[in-house]
C-alpha positions in Angstrom: 10.5 33.0 27.1 13.3 30.4 27.3 16.7 31.1 29.1 20.2 30.0 27.4 20.5 27.3 30.5 20.8 23.7 29.5 18.5 21.4 32.1 20.7 18.9 33.2 17.7 17.0 35.1 17.3 14.1 32.2 20.9 13.9 31.2 21.5 11.1 34.1 18.5 9.1 32.5 19.6 9.6 28.8 23.0 8.1 29.5 21.6 5.4 31.5 19.4 4.1 28.6 22.3 4.4 26.3 24.7 1.7 28.6 23.1 -1.4 27.4 24.0 -0.1 23.3 27.6 0.7 24.6 27.9 -2.5 26.5 26.8 -4.5 23.4 29.7 -2.6 21.2 33.0 -4.8 22.4 30.6 -8.3 22.1 29.4 -7.5 18.4 33.1 -6.7 17.2 34.3 -10.1 17.5 31.6 -11.5 14.6 29.6 -14.4 14.1 30.7 -17.6 15.6 31.7 -20.3 13.0 29.1 -22.4 11.7 30.2 -26.0 10.9 28.9 -27.0 7.5 28.1 -23.7 6.3 28.4 -23.4 2.7 31.5 -21.5 1.1 29.3 -20.2 -1.8 26.0 -19.2 -3.0 24.4 -19.4 -6.2 22.5 -16.2 -7.3 20.1 -16.4 -10.3 19.3 -13.1 -12.5 17.0 -12.8 -15.6 18.8 -12.0 -19.0 16.1 -11.8 -21.4 12.4 -11.2 -20.7 9.8 -11.6 -23.2 7.8 -8.6 -24.7 4.3 -9.7 -23.6 2.4 -7.1 -22.4 1.2 -7.5 -18.8 4.3 -10.0 -18.0 6.8 -9.0 -15.0 9.1 -11.6 -13.8 11.5 -11.3 -11.0 13.8 -13.4 -9.5 13.2 -14.3 -5.6 16.7 -14.4 -3.8 16.9 -17.0 -0.9 19.1 -20.0 -0.4 17.6 -21.4 -3.3 16.1 -18.9 -6.1 12.6 -18.9 -7.2 11.1 -17.0 -9.7 7.7 -14.8 -9.3 5.7 -13.9 -12.4 3.1 -11.4 -12.4 0.7 -11.3 -15.5 -2.1 -8.6 -15.8 -2.9 -9.3 -19.6 -5.7 -9.9 -21.6 -5.1 -13.2 -22.9 -4.1 -16.0 -20.9 -0.7 -17.2 -20.7 0.9 -20.9 -19.8 3.9 -21.5 -18.5 5.5 -24.6 -19.6 6.9 -27.3 -17.1 10.4 -29.0 -17.2 8.7 -31.8 -19.9 7.3 -29.1 -22.0 3.9 -29.9 -20.6 1.4 -27.1 -19.6 2.1 -26.3 -16.0 0.7 -22.8 -14.8 -1.8 -20.6 -16.4 -1.9 -17.0 -15.7 -5.3 -15.4 -16.8 -4.7 -11.9 -15.9 -6.8 -12.1 -12.6 -6.0 -15.6 -11.5 -3.5 -18.4 -11.5 -4.5 -21.9 -12.3 -2.0 -25.1 -12.0 -2.4 -28.5 -14.1 -2.6 -30.7 -11.4 -1.6 -33.3 -13.6 1.9 -31.7 -14.5 5.1 -33.9 -13.2 6.3 -30.2 -12.8 3.8 -29.4 -10.1 3.9 -32.6 -8.5 7.8 -32.2 -7.9 7.9 -28.5 -6.6 9.2 -28.4 -3.1 7.2 -25.4 -2.2 3.9 -26.4 -3.8 1.2 -25.1 -1.7 -2.0 -27.4 -0.8 -5.0 -26.6 -3.0 -8.2 -26.2 -1.9 -9.6 -28.6 -4.1 -11.3 -25.8 -6.4 -11.7 -27.0 -10.0 -10.4 -24.5 -12.6 -12.8 -23.4 -15.6 -11.5 -25.6 -18.4 -11.6 -29.3 -16.7 -10.6 -31.2 -13.6 -6.7 -31.1 -14.1 -6.5 -27.2 -13.8 -6.9 -25.6 -10.4 -7.2 -22.3 -8.9 -3.7 -21.9 -7.2 -4.4 -18.1 -6.4 -6.7 -15.3 -6.5 -4.0 -12.6 -7.7 -2.2 -12.3 -10.8 1.2 -13.3 -9.5 2.6 -16.5 -8.1 6.3 -17.2 -7.2 7.9 -20.8 -7.1 11.1 -22.6 -6.5 11.4 -24.1 -10.2 14.1 -26.8 -10.9 15.3 -25.2 -13.8 16.9 -22.3 -11.4 18.8 -24.8 -9.3 22.3 -25.1 -10.0 23.5 -28.5 -11.2 26.2 -30.6 -10.0 28.7 -30.2 -12.5 28.8 -26.2 -12.1 30.2 -26.9 -8.4 32.4 -29.7 -9.0 33.6 -28.8 -12.7 34.4 -25.3 -11.6 32.0 -23.7 -14.0 30.9 -20.2 -13.1 27.8 -19.6 -15.3 24.7 -21.8 -15.9 22.0 -20.5 -18.1 18.3 -21.3 -17.9 15.0 -20.7 -19.7 11.2 -21.4 -18.8 9.1 -21.1 -21.7 5.7 -19.3 -22.4 2.7 -20.4 -24.5 0.4 -17.6 -25.2 -3.3 -18.2 -26.3 -2.7 -18.1 -29.6 0.1 -21.0 -29.1 3.1 -18.7 -30.0 6.2 -19.4 -27.4 8.2 -17.2 -26.1 11.1 -17.5 -22.9 12.3 -16.1 -19.8 16.0 -16.6 -19.9 18.7 -16.0 -17.2 21.8 -17.5 -15.9 22.8 -18.8 -12.7 26.7 -17.5 -10.8 28.3 -18.7 -8.2 29.4 -16.3 -5.5 31.5 -17.1 -2.8 31.0 -15.9 0.4 33.2 -13.9 2.3 
């Protein structure tokens, strides 16, 4: 049975372990140091319209430069058209393939190195991912210079998808400038 007495044997040890936390509080209260050349604003992307394609999910990857992540678990392939309306990425529901001849692929700043495994259709299609998802820094989600210099707050963007039957649908969105505090 315990008595109502509190043991004070470990109290000094507990207080001693809290000293580093108390000492760092005044230093942290001064805020971050000023960074020279830091941007005064960021560009945020958001999706405004997503097509009603069974198994398709799109989301924005927030970063200093926004990207897009597509996940597709449908029955028939869909193709993402590139910036010049060329076949760019193909989502099969199980893999993601890339058209290595696509100008959009060749200009991607975050294009991963390919293993050289050709896809099923021809030498121009290579397997990019063994999952049903892929994210990339699409140039359509990059703010144009006019958005910054002309004081525009919104800029629209669109990525076109083509189904196996040849029908097209778009993922639409907007970019918004947000001033940093």
